[in-house]
N, C-alpha and C positions, 0 to 999 in steps of 0.2 A: 459546400465545401467544409469538411471536418479536419481540423488540424489536431493532432496528438503530439504534445511536446514528450521529450524522454522517450521516443518510441523504440530506441534500441535498447531500452532497459527490461528487466524480465516482466514488468507488469504491462509497460508499453508495448512490447511485441504481442502480448496476449489480447490487448485492447484491440490492436491493428486486425488481429485473427478474427475476433469477434465482430467488428464493424464489417469485414468482408463477406459476413453471412448475411449482413441486413443492407448494405449500400454498395454501389458499382466502385471499383478500385479507383476510378477516375475521380471519385470525389473525397478521396481520402489522402491527407498529406502525413506522412511520418517526419516530423521535426527532431534532428538528431544533432549533437555536437559535432559528430565526424561522419560526415556522409560516406566517406571512403569504405568505412567499417560496417555499413547498412546495405551490403549487397543483396542480403537475404530478404531485406525489406523491399528494395527495389524489383526483385523477382517475383513478387507478389502482384506487381503492377501498380502500386500505389506511388505517388510522388514522393521523393525524399529530398527534403530541403535542409540546409544548415540552420541549426537555432541553438546560440549558446546564451545560456540565462545572463551571463555576465557580459554580453556584447549586444546591445540594443539593436543595432544596425542589422544584425541577422535574424533577429526577432521580426523586425520590421518587413524584410524581404519573406521570411517564413510564412508570415500571417496574411500576405497578400490575396486578396480575395476569398479570404476564411469568412464563414458564417458562425462557425462555432468552433472553439477551442477546448481541448482537455488540458490543463496544466496539472501535469503530474509532478507531486513536490520533489523538490531536489534532494539529493540524497546527501548533500554537503551541509551537515547540521553545523549550525553556527554562522552559516552563510546564506541561510535560505531566505530570510525575510528580505533582504535586498535583491535577492535574485527573483524571487517571487514578484516584488514591485515591477521590476523591469519586464517581465511578461506580462502582467496586468496592464502596464501604461501602454506597452507595444498593441496589446489587443484592441485597448481603447483607440488608438491611433489609427488602427486599421478598420474600425467600426464594426468590430465583432458582435454579433446578436446574443450569444450565449457563452460564457466561459464556465466550465466545470471544473471544480478544484479536488484535488484528493487530500482531504484533511485527516483530522483524527477523531476517533470515536468520543462523543461528547467533549470536543476539543474546548469549548467553552467554560467546562467545570473540571477537567482532568487534571488530577494530581501529578501526570507524568512530566518529567522534563521535557518530552518531546512536544509537550503541548504548546509552550510559549511560542514558538515560531508561527505555529498554525493559527493560533490566536490571532497573532499580529497579521498575518496574511489576510484571514477573515474580516478583521477589522478594516484593513486596507480597501478590500473589495467592497465592502459596504460604503466607506468614505467616498469613492470615486464615483459610485452609481453606476458601476458597469453591470448590466443583468449577468447574474450568476446563480449557479447551483452548487450546493456543498455536499460533497461525497465524503462523509465522516467515516472513513475506514477503520474498523477494528483491528485486531491483530491479525497477522497472517500466520497460519498453522505451520507453514514452511520455517518460520523462526525457531519453532520448536524441533521441527523435523530434521533440522540441521545438526542437532546435537543427537540424534540418534546412532551414527556410527561411533563416536566417542563413549556413549552410554553403553554400547554393545561390548566395545572394547576393554572398559574399565569395570563393567558390572554394576554401574550405578547411573542414575540420572540426577543431576543436581540441579539447583535453582534457588529462588528466595520468595516464591510466591506463596508460600504458607497453604491455608486453605481456600486461597482466592479462586474463584471459578473464572474460566477463561473462555468467552464464546468467540473462538477465532473461527476463520473460514479460510479457504483454498485461495491463492493469488488468482487463480483462473475465474472463481466466483466474483471476486471484485473487479476483475477485468470486464467480465460478460455485463456486470451491472452498469459500469460506466459506459459501455456501447450503448446499452439499452437507454440509459439518460440521455445520451448524446443523439438518439434517433426518435426520441419521444416528443410531443408537442407540449407547449407550457411548462416547462421546467424552471423557469427563470424565478427565484425566491425560494425555491423548494431546500429543505435541510434533511438529508438522508442519514440515519444513524445505522451503519452498516456492520453486522456480524453474524456469525453463525447461528444455525436453529438451536444447537444444542452447546452446552458448556460441559467444561471438565476441570477438576484440579490437577495438578502436575503429578500427584499422586496417582491419580486415574489413567494420566497419560502414560506413566511408567508401567502400571498394571496393564494396559492394553498393549504397550510394546513387549512386556513379558510374556504375554498370552500368545501372540504371533511370533514371536522369535523363539519361543520355547526356552528361554533363559531367564532366570529370575534377575530382574533389574529393579531394585527398589529406588524410591524417590528420597533422596538425602535434601532435606530443608537447611539452607545456610543464612547467617546473618547477610544483609547486603553487602557489606564491606568485604568479607570472606567471599561471597561468590564473585564479586568484581575481582578480587585477586586470583581465585581460580581461573577464570576467563583470561586474565592477562597471561597467567602462567601456563595456559594452552594455547597462546600464540596470538591472541586478539589484541588488536590496539588499545591503547588505556581509553580512548574516547568511546569506542564501541563497547568494551566491556562495560564502562560507566552507564552508558545507556541502556545496555540490557539489563544490569542488576538494578537499576532504577526503574525500569519497566516491569520487573518481576516484583520489585517491591510496591510498586502502584497496584500490580494485579492483586496482591494480598489485601488491597484496600478496595477492591471491585472496580479497578479503572479499565479491566479488559472484561467485564462481564456486562451483556445486554441480551434481553429476551423479547426485543420487539419485533425480530423476524422481518424487518424491513428489507433486508438482503434477499431473502427467498421470495418476498413478495414481488420484487422486481424482477427476479429471474424467472418467475411463474414455475418454480421447482424447489425441492429442498437443497440446502447447501450440501456439500460433500461432507460425509460422515468422517469423523476422526479415524473409526477403524479402517475406512477404504483408503484414507490418505497415509496411514502407518503402513498398510498393505503395499501401497505404491513405492514407499521409502524403503522398505526392506526389499522389494523386488529390484 
């Protein structure tokens, strides 16, 4: 039995779909906060169980009979350490043989503000002795594709990453890699640094967007504080704007760059190209 937490989220749904190509639906549990909103997952034939990271009793019920658990990191930045501890403790009580955790690229040395809670979770996993595998996911290309519509509307792509190279990958690639790890033997103790095969600067991203859209979309690099202010002005919550601006500043220091190609090695194929993802976003 493989349990996927956060299964109704964007990554979780893709992991479920990838697992279904490898194992019977009867062996998959989609653990979600609100089962009533996961009828699409139930329709796939998988078991849907309630699992709230803040309610340990729901986690105990969700993990009953589980051999492996995928802990997809919480989206609630600032509360994740406690929430992840709850999941890890429940997995240990259930006798889970392997917990896979979606961490952050080079979490142990990353300058990103996002890294702290991942570091704390990784340290806790190690301290409790639960067999685990770390999926240190790099940046999702979708994080930048979300800015394509406003870039086309305003005629510019803004950021704060300078000349930093970004080896992002599509969410579906990370999902397929997670499913692969969950179905491979002897994964306990492994650490995967996962990123796209090729990298780009945001100026190169803007150039690709310009090429495909037929519009001239320059990249405008802003100081971190100005970029954050622009994101808030565009309607983003202060916390998210701060997180994105910090991540861009980290990218300028190389925090989102990797050339190890461990992701494509796991997938057995190249990661999706930037050009193909921009094309899909424009479509």
